[in-house]
C-alpha positions as CSV (number, residue, x, y, z in Angstrom):
1,M,7.3,178.4,149.1
2,S,7.2,179.9,145.6
3,G,10.4,181.9,145.9
4,H,8.6,184.9,144.4
5,P,10.4,188.1,145.6
6,D,7.1,189.8,146.6
7,H,6.2,186.8,148.8
8,L,9.7,186.6,150.4
9,V,9.6,190.4,151.3
10,T,6.0,190.2,152.6
11,H,6.9,187.2,154.8
12,G,9.9,189.1,156.3
13,V,8.0,192.3,156.8
14,V,5.1,190.7,158.6
15,K,7.4,188.8,161.0
16,R,9.4,191.9,161.7
17,V,6.3,194.0,162.4
18,V,4.8,191.4,164.7
19,C,8.1,191.0,166.6
20,A,8.4,194.8,167.0
21,L,4.8,195.0,168.3
22,Q,5.5,192.2,170.8
23,A,8.7,193.8,172.0
24,D,6.9,197.2,172.5
25,G,4.1,195.5,174.4
26,A,1.6,196.7,171.8
27,P,-1.4,194.8,170.6
28,H,-0.4,192.2,168.1
29,P,-1.7,189.0,166.4
30,R,-1.8,186.0,168.7
31,R,-0.5,183.7,166.0
32,L,1.2,184.0,162.7
33,A,0.4,181.1,160.4
34,F,2.4,180.8,157.2
35,F,0.9,178.7,154.4
36,T,3.3,176.0,153.3
37,L,3.4,172.8,151.3
38,P,4.2,169.4,152.8
39,P,6.9,167.2,151.3
40,P,5.5,165.8,148.0
41,S,4.5,162.2,147.7
42,E,6.4,160.1,145.3
43,D,3.7,160.3,142.7
44,A,3.2,164.1,143.1
45,D,3.2,166.2,140.0
46,R,4.4,169.5,141.6
47,P,6.2,172.2,139.7
48,A,9.9,172.1,140.4
49,H,10.1,175.8,141.6
50,L,7.7,175.2,144.5
51,R,9.4,174.5,147.8
52,H,8.0,172.7,150.8
53,S,8.5,172.5,154.5
54,P,10.0,169.5,156.2
55,S,7.3,167.5,158.0
56,A,8.8,168.4,161.4
57,L,8.2,172.1,160.8
58,I,4.5,171.7,159.9
59,D,2.5,172.8,162.9
60,C,-1.0,172.7,161.6
61,V,-2.9,170.8,158.9
62,V,-6.4,172.0,158.2
63,E,-8.7,169.5,156.4
64,A,-10.1,170.8,153.1
65,N,-13.3,169.2,152.0
66,E,-14.8,169.4,148.5
67,A,-16.8,172.5,149.3
68,D,-13.5,174.2,150.5
69,Q,-11.8,173.1,147.3
70,E,-14.6,174.5,145.2
71,T,-14.5,177.8,147.0
72,A,-10.7,178.0,146.5
73,R,-11.1,177.1,142.8
74,Q,-13.7,179.9,142.3
75,A,-11.4,182.4,144.1
76,L,-8.4,181.4,142.0
77,Y,-10.3,181.8,138.8
78,C,-11.2,185.4,139.7
79,Y,-7.6,186.2,138.7
80,E,-8.2,186.1,134.9
81,T,-4.6,187.0,134.1
82,Y,-3.3,184.3,136.4
83,R,-5.6,181.6,134.9
84,P,-3.0,180.0,132.6
85,V,-0.6,179.6,135.5
86,I,-3.4,178.0,137.6
87,E,-4.3,175.6,134.8
88,E,-0.7,174.7,134.2
89,Q,0.5,174.3,137.8
90,R,-2.8,173.0,139.4
91,P,-2.1,174.5,142.9
92,L,-5.2,173.0,144.5
93,Q,-3.7,169.5,144.0
94,S,-1.0,170.4,146.5
95,V,-3.6,170.9,149.2
96,A,-5.9,168.1,148.5
97,D,-4.9,166.3,151.7
98,G,-5.2,169.4,153.8
99,V,-3.8,172.9,154.0
100,S,-0.4,173.0,155.9
101,F,1.0,175.9,158.0
102,E,4.1,176.7,159.9
103,L,3.3,178.6,163.0
104,F,5.9,181.3,163.8
105,G,7.5,180.8,167.2
106,E,5.4,177.7,167.9
107,A,6.0,174.0,167.5
108,Y,3.3,171.2,167.6
109,D,3.8,167.5,167.1
110,P,1.5,166.1,166.0
111,P,0.3,169.1,164.0
112,L,-2.8,170.9,165.2
113,P,-6.0,170.3,163.2
114,S,-7.2,173.9,163.4
115,L,-5.5,177.3,163.4
116,L,-7.6,178.1,166.5
117,D,-6.4,175.2,168.6
118,A,-4.1,175.9,171.5
119,L,-4.3,179.7,171.1
120,D,-4.9,180.2,174.9
121,S,-2.2,177.8,176.0
122,P,1.5,178.8,176.2
123,A,3.2,178.4,172.9
124,R,5.7,175.6,172.6
125,E,8.6,177.4,170.9
126,R,10.9,176.0,168.3
């Protein structure tokens, strides 16, 4: 999403570790949910460097109410050195309509409303 090298490497490492655990029959997470952004609306004021997922790849959208937004705001502001970036880029505006996720190795249309939905049913693979 951000294209930051640390984020790209972490994404790849997590997927590789989970795939290796699955292949070895070892205990592993039941679901990998990767935060993403939906395509921007026409009036969106999103920084140009942020990437989004196509709608067809978004498997879960979790509603974020005002209390959730306030909790996220407080958490973001704990990063004092990051505060100017937060104020300039306003990341919480990108999730005002819900927090979007791609689910690794799963596909849902329409998107699930919760990351816990359909955990016990066979995954529909992409």
